[in-house]
ZAMARGU-4260 file (C-alpha; in steps of 0.2 Angstrom, whole numbers, plus 5000, padded with zeros to 4 digits):
<rodrens>
0) 5000/4999/5000 | 5007/5017/4996 | 5013/5029/5008 | 5001/5042/5002 | 4984/5029/5007
5) 4975/5040/5020 | 4962/5035/5033 | 4947/5046/5035 | 4948/5058/5050 | 4944/5053/5067
10) 4935/5063/5079 | 4941/5081/5083 | 4950/5085/5099 | 4939/5089/5114 | 4931/5107/5113
15) 4934/5108/5095 | 4920/5108/5082 | 4922/5093/5069 | 4923/5099/5051 | 4930/5092/5035
20) 4949/5096/5035 | 4957/5094/5017 | 4975/5093/5025 | 4976/5074/5022 | 4977/5080/5003
25) 4990/5090/5005 | 4999/5076/5014 | 4995/5063/4999 | 5000/5078/4986 | 5017/5080/4996
30) 5021/5061/4998 | 5028/5056/4980 | 5036/5041/4990 | 5035/5022/4986 | 5026/5010/4998
35) 5035/5011/5015 | 5031/4993/5017 | 5023/4979/5011 | 5013/4978/5028 | 4996/4987/5029
40) 4997/5004/5036 | 4990/4999/5054 | 5004/4986/5054 | 5017/4998/5050 | 5011/5007/5065
45) 5009/4994/5077 | 5027/4988/5071 | 5035/5006/5072 | 5029/5008/5091 | 5035/4990/5093
50) 5052/4995/5088 | 5052/5010/5097 | 5044/5005/5114 | 5059/4997/5123 | 5070/5012/5117
55) 5058/5026/5124 | 5049/5019/5137 | 5062/5024/5150 | 5067/5039/5141 | 5062/5058/5145
60) 5063/5072/5134 | 5071/5089/5141 | 5054/5095/5146 | 5052/5080/5158 | 5038/5072/5148
65) 5040/5053/5144 | 5047/5052/5126 | 5036/5035/5122 | 5020/5046/5129 | 5025/5060/5119
70) 5027/5051/5103 | 5009/5043/5106 | 5002/5060/5108 | 5010/5066/5093 | 5003/5051/5082
75) 4984/5054/5091 | 4986/5074/5084 | 4992/5067/5068 | 4978/5056/5068 | 4966/5070/5071
80) 4972/5080/5057 | 4968/5063/5045 | 4986/5058/5042 | 4990/5040/5037 | 4995/5028/5050
85) 5013/5028/5041 | 5014/5047/5044 | 5011/5043/5062 | 5021/5028/5062 | 5037/5040/5058
90) 5036/5050/5074 | 5040/5034/5083 | 5056/5030/5073 | 5061/5049/5074 | 5065/5048/5093
95) 5074/5030/5091 | 5089/5039/5080 | 5097/5045/5095 | 5098/5028/5102 | 5105/5020/5086
100) 5122/5019/5080 | 5119/5020/5062 | 5100/5026/5060 | 5096/5028/5042 | 5105/5012/5039
105) 5096/5001/5050 | 5080/5010/5050 | 5080/5007/5031 | 5082/4987/5034 | 5071/4986/5046
110) 5057/4996/5038 | 5061/5007/5022 | 5072/5019/5015 | 5059/5033/5014 | 5055/5029/5033
115) 5074/5031/5037 | 5075/5047/5027 | 5060/5055/5036 | 5067/5049/5053 | 5083/5056/5050
120) 5078/5072/5042 | 5067/5076/5057 | 5080/5072/5069 | 5094/5084/5061 | 5079/5098/5061
125) 5076/5096/5080 | 5095/5097/5083 | 5098/5113/5075 | 5082/5120/5083 | 5088/5114/5101
130) 5106/5123/5097 | 5098/5138/5094 | 5086/5139/5110 | 5101/5134/5120 | 5111/5148/5112
135) 5098/5158/5117 | 5096/5150/5134 | 5115/5153/5139 | 5114/5171/5132 | 5128/5169/5120
140) 5134/5182/5110 | 5121/5179/5095 | 5106/5188/5091 | 5089/5181/5096 | 5082/5187/5079
145) 5097/5180/5072 | 5093/5162/5079 | 5076/5163/5074 | 5080/5168/5055 | 5092/5152/5055
150) 5077/5141/5062 | 5065/5148/5048 | 5078/5145/5034 | 5080/5128/5041 | 5061/5125/5041
155) 5060/5133/5024 | 5074/5121/5017 | 5067/5106/5024 | 5051/5107/5014 | 5061/5105/4998
160) 5066/5088/5003 | 5050/5081/5013 | 5035/5092/5018 | 5031/5079/5030 | 5046/5082/5041
165) 5040/5099/5045 | 5022/5093/5048 | 5030/5082/5061 | 5039/5096/5070 | 5021/5105/5071
170) 5013/5091/5078 | 5028/5089/5090 | 5030/5106/5096 | 5010/5106/5101 | 5010/5092/5110
175) 5025/5098/5119 | 5016/5114/5124 | 5001/5106/5128 | 5012/5095/5140 | 5018/5111/5149
180) 5003/5118/5151 | 4995/5104/5158 | 5008/5102/5173 | 5007/5122/5174 | 5025/5123/5171
185) 5029/5138/5159 | 5040/5135/5142 | 5057/5142/5143 | 5057/5160/5133 | 5067/5152/5119
190) 5055/5138/5116 | 5039/5150/5118 | 5047/5163/5106 | 5052/5151/5093 | 5034/5144/5095
195) 5025/5160/5092 | 5037/5167/5079 | 5041/5152/5069 | 5028/5138/5071 | 5013/5147/5073
200) 5017/5158/5057 | 5021/5142/5048 | 5004/5132/5054 | 4994/5149/5048 | 5003/5147/5031
205) 5000/5128/5029 | 4982/5132/5035 | 4982/5121/5050 | 4972/5133/5059 | 4968/5122/5075
210) 4987/5121/5077 | 4991/5141/5074 | 4977/5147/5087 | 4983/5134/5100 | 5002/5137/5097
215) 4998/5156/5098 | 4989/5153/5115 | 5001/5143/5124 | 5016/5152/5117 | 5007/5169/5121
220) 5004/5162/5141 | 5022/5156/5142 | 5029/5173/5136 | 5016/5185/5144 | 5007/5176/5159
225) 5000/5191/5168 | 4992/5199/5150 | 4986/5183/5146 | 4976/5180/5164 | 4970/5197/5163
230) 4962/5195/5146 | 4957/5179/5150 | 4948/5184/5165 | 4938/5198/5156 | 4934/5185/5144
235) 4927/5174/5157 | 4916/5187/5165 | 4906/5191/5151 | 4907/5173/5141 | 4889/5168/5145
240) 4882/5183/5142 | 4891/5186/5126 | 4888/5166/5120 | 4869/5170/5124 | 4869/5185/5114
245) 4881/5177/5100 | 4869/5164/5097 | 4853/5176/5097 | 4859/5185/5085 | 4866/5172/5073
250) 4848/5162/5072 | 4840/5179/5069 | 4853/5184/5054 | 4851/5167/5046 | 4833/5167/5048
255) 4831/5186/5041 | 4844/5181/5026 | 4834/5165/5021 | 4817/5176/5022 | 4825/5187/5010
260) 4830/5173/4998 | 4847/5170/5003 | 4854/5152/5007 | 4866/5157/5021 | 4875/5147/5036
265) 4877/5157/5050 | 4890/5152/5065 | 4897/5162/5079 | 4916/5163/5076 | 4927/5161/5093
270) 4941/5174/5097 | 4958/5168/5105 | 4968/5177/5119 | 4981/5181/5107 | 4971/5189/5094
275) 4964/5199/5105 | 4978/5206/5114 | 4988/5208/5096 | 4972/5218/5091 | 4973/5229/5105
280) 4991/5233/5104 | 4989/5235/5084 | 4976/5249/5086 | 4978/5254/5103 | 4962/5249/5109
285) 4955/5245/5127 | 4946/5230/5129 | 4930/5235/5127 | 4931/5241/5110 | 4940/5226/5102
290) 4924/5224/5089 | 4926/5205/5086 | 4924/5199/5103 | 4906/5197/5094 | 4909/5190/5079
295) 4897/5180/5064 | 4903/5173/5050 | 4891/5170/5035 | 4893/5156/5022 | 4883/5160/5005
300) 4880/5151/4988 | 4888/5162/4976 | 4897/5180/4975 | 4881/5188/4971 | 4874/5182/4986
305) 4888/5189/4996 | 4885/5207/4992 | 4868/5204/4992 | 4870/5198/5011 | 4881/5214/5014
310) 4868/5226/5008 | 4854/5218/5020 | 4867/5217/5034 | 4870/5237/5031 | 4852/5242/5030
315) 4848/5234/5046 | 4863/5237/5056 | 4873/5255/5057 | 4889/5251/5048 | 4907/5258/5053
320) 4914/5263/5037 | 4933/5263/5043 | 4930/5244/5045 | 4923/5238/5030 | 4936/5228/5018
325) 4931/5219/5001 | 4943/5207/4999 | 4934/5198/4986 | 4937/5213/4973 | 4953/5214/4980
330) 4960/5197/4985 | 4975/5196/4999 | 4992/5192/4991 | 4988/5174/4997 | 4972/5172/4988
335) 4961/5176/5005 | 4944/5181/4998 | 4930/5187/5009 | 4919/5203/5013 | 4923/5211/5031
340) 4911/5224/5040 | 4908/5228/5057 | 4892/5234/5062 | 4883/5242/5078 | 4867/5236/5086
345) 4853/5244/5094 | 4862/5244/5112 | 4880/5251/5100 | 4889/5236/5103 | 4901/5233/5089
350) 4898/5215/5079 | 4911/5209/5066 | 4904/5199/5051 | 4912/5191/5038 | 4903/5185/5023
355) 4911/5172/5008 | 4905/5159/4998 | 4910/5140/5004 | 4925/5139/4989 | 4931/5155/4998
360) 4928/5148/5017 | 4937/5132/5011 | 4953/5141/5005 | 4952/5153/5021 | 4950/5140/5032
365) 4963/5127/5023 | 4975/5140/5015 | 4988/5128/5005 | 4979/5113/5008 | 4965/5120/4996
370) 4976/5120/4981 | 4973/5102/4981 | 4954/5105/4981 | 4956/5111/4963 | 4942/5098/4956
375) 4930/5108/4967 | 4936/5124/4962 | 4938/5122/4943 | 4954/5120/4932 | 4962/5137/4938
380) 4960/5132/4959 | 4959/5146/4971 | 4966/5163/4968 | 4971/5159/4951 | 4984/5145/4955
385) 4984/5130/4944 | 4986/5113/4954 | 4981/5102/4939 | 4996/5088/4945 | 5005/5084/4959
390) 5020/5094/4952 | 5009/5110/4952 | 5004/5107/4969 | 5021/5106/4976 | 5024/5123/4967
395) 5010/5130/4976 | 5017/5124/4993 | 5033/5131/4991 | 5027/5147/4985 | 5016/5148/5000
400) 5031/5145/5011 | 5039/5159/5004 | 5025/5169/5006 | 5026/5163/5025 | 5045/5170/5024
405) 5040/5187/5017 | 5025/5187/5030 | 5040/5188/5042 | 5051/5198/5035 | 5037/5211/5034
410) 5032/5209/5053 | 5040/5222/5066 | 5051/5211/5076 | 5056/5202/5060 | 5062/5220/5050
415) 5076/5217/5039 | 5076/5197/5044 | 5080/5190/5027 | 5085/5206/5017 | 5102/5197/5013
420) 5094/5181/5007 | 5081/5175/4993 | 5073/5158/4991 | 5070/5151/4970 | 5064/5135/4965
425) 5072/5123/4953 | 5060/5115/4939 | 5058/5100/4951 | 5053/5111/4965 | 5067/5112/4976
430) 5072/5126/4986 | 5088/5136/4983 | 5094/5150/4994 | 5104/5163/4987 | 5111/5181/4992
435) 5100/5196/4987 | 5101/5201/4970 | 5108/5184/4965 | 5107/5181/4945 | 5103/5164/4936
440) 5122/5159/4936 | 5122/5162/4955 | 5108/5150/4954 | 5118/5137/4943 | 5132/5138/4953
445) 5122/5133/4969 | 5114/5119/4959 | 5131/5112/4955 | 5148/5118/4949 | 5147/5109/4932
450) 5129/5118/4930 | 5138/5134/4933 | 5153/5131/4922 | 5141/5126/4907 | 5128/5138/4910
455) 5122/5146/4893 | 5105/5152/4897 | 5091/5153/4910 | 5071/5154/4909 | 5063/5163/4924
460) 5045/5157/4927 | 5047/5150/4909 | 5054/5167/4901 | 5070/5168/4893 | 5080/5181/4903
465) 5097/5189/4901 | 5110/5180/4914 | 5113/5195/4923 | 5095/5197/4929 | 5091/5200/4946
470) 5080/5185/4954 | 5064/5187/4965 | 5058/5177/4981 | 5048/5162/4973 | 5053/5162/4955
475) 5056/5144/4946 | 5072/5145/4937 | 5078/5132/4923 | 5096/5133/4917 | 5101/5128/4899
480) 5118/5121/4899 | 5130/5117/4886 | 5137/5098/4884 | 5153/5103/4887 | 5157/5122/4892
485) 5168/5133/4902 | 5164/5151/4912 | 5165/5167/4903 | 5178/5181/4910 | 5165/5193/4908
490) 5155/5185/4923 | 5170/5191/4935 | 5167/5209/4930 | 5158/5218/4943 | 5150/5232/4931
495) 5142/5218/4920 | 5132/5211/4935 | 5132/5193/4931 | 5138/5186/4950 | 5133/5193/4965
500) 5137/5179/4979 | 5155/5176/4983 | 5153/5157/4982 | 5149/5158/4963 | 5164/5170/4961
505) 5176/5159/4969 | 5172/5144/4959 | 5172/5153/4943 | 5191/5160/4949 | 5193/5143/4954
510) 5193/5138/4937 | 5202/5150/4929 | 5216/5149/4941 | 5216/5128/4937 | 5218/5133/4919
515) 5232/5145/4921 | 5243/5132/4932 | 5239/5120/4919 | 5245/5130/4905 | 5261/5135/4917
520) 5265/5117/4921 | 5264/5113/4903 | 5277/5126/4898 | 5288/5121/4912 | 5286/5102/4908
525) 5292/5106/4889 | 5308/5117/4896 | 5312/5103/4908 | 5311/5089/4894 | 5320/5099/4882
530) 5335/5103/4895 | 5334/5083/4898 | 5335/5080/4879 | 5352/5090/4879 | 5361/5083/4890
535) 5355/5066/4885 | 5347/5062/4902 | 5330/5057/4895 | 5328/5041/4905 | 5329/5053/4920
540) 5312/5052/4930 | 5304/5069/4934 | 5298/5064/4951 | 5315/5057/4956 | 5323/5075/4949
545) 5310/5085/4958 | 5313/5076/4975 | 5334/5080/4971 | 5329/5097/4970 | 5317/5099/4985
550) 5299/5099/4978 | 5285/5088/4981 | 5282/5083/4963 | 5287/5084/4945 | 5271/5097/4944
555) 5277/5107/4957 | 5294/5107/4949 | 5286/5111/4932 | 5277/5125/4940 | 5291/5136/4947
560) 5301/5130/4930 | 5285/5139/4921 | 5284/5154/4932 | 5303/5157/4929 | 5306/5156/4948
565) 5321/5142/4946 | 5333/5144/4934 | 5337/5130/4921 | 5356/5132/4926 | 5351/5122/4944
570) 5344/5108/4934 | 5360/5108/4924 | 5370/5108/4938 | 5361/5094/4946 | 5364/5083/4931
575) 5381/5088/4927 | 5393/5073/4933 | 5406/5085/4940 | 5394/5093/4952 | 5386/5089/4967
580) 5369/5080/4968 | 5361/5089/4980 | 5362/5105/4991 | 5365/5098/5008 | 5377/5085/5000
585) 5395/5089/5008 | 5407/5097/4995 | 5425/5090/4997 | 5441/5102/5001 | 5449/5109/4984
590) 5463/5099/4977 | 5479/5102/4985 | 5495/5101/4976 | 5507/5086/4982 | 5524/5094/4981
595) 5523/5106/4996 | 5518/5100/5012 | 5518/5119/5018 | 5507/5125/5003 | 5496/5110/5002
600) 5480/5117/4996 | 5471/5131/5006 | 5472/5124/5023 | 5489/5122/5035 | 5488/5110/5048
605) 5501/5117/5060 | 5515/5106/5068 | 5510/5092/5057 | 5516/5084/5039 | 5506/5079/5024
610) 5489/5076/5032 | 5470/5074/5025 | 5459/5087/5029 | 5442/5090/5025 | 5430/5106/5027
615) 5416/5103/5040 | 5399/5102/5030 | 5390/5109/5045 | 5397/5127/5044 | 5407/5127/5027
620) 5421/5139/5031 | 5430/5149/5018 | 5444/5161/5018 | 5447/5173/5028 | 5437/5163/5042
625) 5444/5160/5056 | 5444/5143/5059 | 5450/5127/5069 | 5452/5109/5066 | 5446/5093/5075
630) 5455/5076/5072 | 5443/5063/5068 | 5445/5046/5067 | 5450/5038/5049 | 5445/5054/5041
635) 5457/5066/5045 | 5456/5084/5051 | 5439/5091/5051 | 5440/5110/5048 | 5428/5121/5056
640) 5424/5141/5058 | 5428/5146/5075 | 5411/5150/5079 | 5405/5134/5074 | 5392/5127/5089
645) 5396/5108/5082 | 5414/5111/5085 | 5410/5120/5101 | 5402/5103/5107 | 5416/5093/5101
650) 5429/5103/5109 | 5420/5103/5125 | 5421/5084/5124 | 5436/5080/5118 | 5448/5094/5121
655) 5464/5083/5115 | 5458/5081/5098 | 5457/5100/5094 | 5472/5107/5084 | 5477/5124/5077
660) 5475/5127/5059 | 5476/5140/5048 | 5473/5145/5030 | 5488/5144/5019 | 5498/5157/5011
665) 5489/5153/4994 | 5472/5154/4999 | 5465/5161/4982 | 5472/5146/4968 | 5464/5151/4949
670) 5446/5143/4949 | 5446/5139/4967 | 5429/5141/4976 | 5421/5135/4992 | 5402/5129/4994
675) 5392/5141/5007 | 5375/5141/5014 | 5366/5157/5012 | 5348/5160/5022 | 5336/5172/5016
680) 5319/5178/5024 | 5307/5186/5013 | 5289/5193/5011 | 5282/5180/4999 | 5277/5185/4979
685) 5277/5180/4962 | 5294/5180/4954 | 5305/5182/4971 | 5315/5166/4968 | 5318/5172/4949
690) 5324/5189/4956 | 5335/5183/4967 | 5342/5170/4956 | 5345/5183/4945 | 5356/5195/4957
695) 5369/5177/4960 | 5369/5176/4940 | 5373/5195/4936 | 5387/5191/4950 | 5394/5177/4941
700) 5391/5166/4956 | 5386/5146/4953 | 5370/5141/4964 | 5371/5122/4967 | 5356/5120/4978
705) 5340/5128/4982 | 5327/5126/4996 | 5311/5135/4998 | 5297/5137/5008 | 5282/5147/5010
710) 5271/5148/5027 | 5258/5163/5028 | 5264/5175/5015 | 5282/5172/5023 | 5297/5164/5012
715) 5313/5156/5020 | 5323/5151/5006 | 5341/5143/5007 | 5353/5143/4995 | 5371/5135/4992
720) 5383/5143/4983 | 5401/5141/4977 | 5412/5157/4980 | 5431/5162/4982 | 5429/5168/4999
725) 5419/5175/5011 | 5421/5194/5009 | 5414/5192/4992 | 5399/5184/4998 | 5395/5198/5011
730) 5395/5209/4995 | 5382/5198/4985 | 5372/5197/5000 | 5370/5216/5002 | 5364/5216/4984
735) 5352/5202/4989 | 5345/5213/5003 | 5340/5226/4992 | 5328/5215/4981 | 5310/5219/4986
740) 5302/5210/5000 | 5317/5203/5005 | 5319/5206/5025 | 5336/5197/5029 | 5349/5190/5019
745) 5363/5180/5029 | 5376/5167/5029 | 5372/5151/5038
</rodrens>
């Protein structure tokens, strides 16, 4: 049996009149899901409760209410609305989610994927709203209106996935407020405010009037208990008198209208405490001047009868002109139609009378639900809204929800609430949230990055529009895409107005950056491969070459080569057999002639004959540095700079192995060079490595190794250079320090 199969509405709640409620049509039209179970719906309900009972029986909600009892009560509320047993079953599964390690997987296997998705989505919405209430209760630095805004948005977007999610939340909140009232415990200010400002207006838009009035009164009772009691006392003092008078007036009006050939059904209309207070405050009226304390509703057969009845009422009672509204000739934006008038009887008491047809009454009472009664209202439905298919019906629901958002945005407490966002619909009736002023291009990227890249045109409400058209709340947008496409650079031009949102701009920039990066890498690859061909090293693996130069991948190497940030000469030096392989590798001491021990190379070991020496790789000494020697085991004398920290540690442990050394008289033989490390700190920018490398090139200094690292805009670079003496290096470092962005350049 399909999940949209519904039972007939059962007995209404105590104290409420029975009437035909079209809400089941709303539920049926928005379900659009496959069968939940192969079981009969009643069996599904019993199975869901049996599944939940052991998990929920001993558990209590934050309000103190037993969780299983709460679920039972919500199921009864849904039953009273005429919802299906499968819908009632869902409320039990919602509360089991917190007890399951993988709720969606478990519920999908035990029941169905549809049940699982409904339960999980409802649980997510509950969590968001709980977090907002907790933030309000703990006085976190968040605007209370902003919290309500987020709640409204989450509720609104939930509809695009499954209308039943929010119906479950409405029923659950009503039960929570009823429970707190029954134990005489006021709801928290955060919950009461959320109920009054989010849930009640939503119930109003969905046409669930019994929810709307009750939620408003219960929330107002918690927020302003003293005012609530005062108005309730004033109503109670005159209740019997008022009810008797309204009944007499009802019988008289119905009889007299029928005597004038107007078939009419007249009924008294109850006034709720919150609506009385709202009218008193909105019009600055005392209690005894609230006109619709005495209120009648007249239902007639046709529009002509509406005006005939109005004429009769005005001819027999004194009308108050300022209180007359013709909503038949000028319907409200949501399609509401009725005649409203206020008259005075012989005693001067004000009486509000509403006159409408049965079709208008159904729409007024059922709101969104009336869109599914199109067969009774004709092919154009109510208020000109076509509802000839489930798709059109769903669009109608979503448009009313967007109107609900606008209702809140226009209220005093929600001024400027949604000025920064709009909601538009996809052709499949999903809601898309966008920044104010968003265009079809913003919409396309919000749907999917690929749709944005391939966007070529757009229809708004079925009409082709330019891609820089500003979208409005509630519009349906359809994007025309190319099979393969790319964004236009014009989209990034703010003067052309193609994109408003930062998200879409970032995606377009990322696309062009990726394309530029690929071009740069391709250029670098070409240069490196040509170099390898010239050197006869085509067998060299690109990743190995990159690793030897200190890059994580071949593409990273190609990128810096393509940007001219790494000279090809550095790669040539690495490939040349006579040069060291990596920057960190030790460079052996210069060659030493064997003829004269006193001039054996550039280093003289005092007091000893011919002795093997090597320049220490930790400090890389070079003339005219002050140097010291340390006798190693099996490797001769290691020559260090006198200020080398490694040497000081070795000398402290093995003082007997320290010897005096000095540079020989011929410290600058032809072509003799020494490796030295240079440390540079600079503000990172494009071309920085290239500019520094150019300095070494101009100064005829060979660079045999480069290591770079950039963190948060600061670049640290280590160059290993070959140079004749330290004094020459100091002059070069002074030139490097003058390069734009360089903060320091020193020898390591």
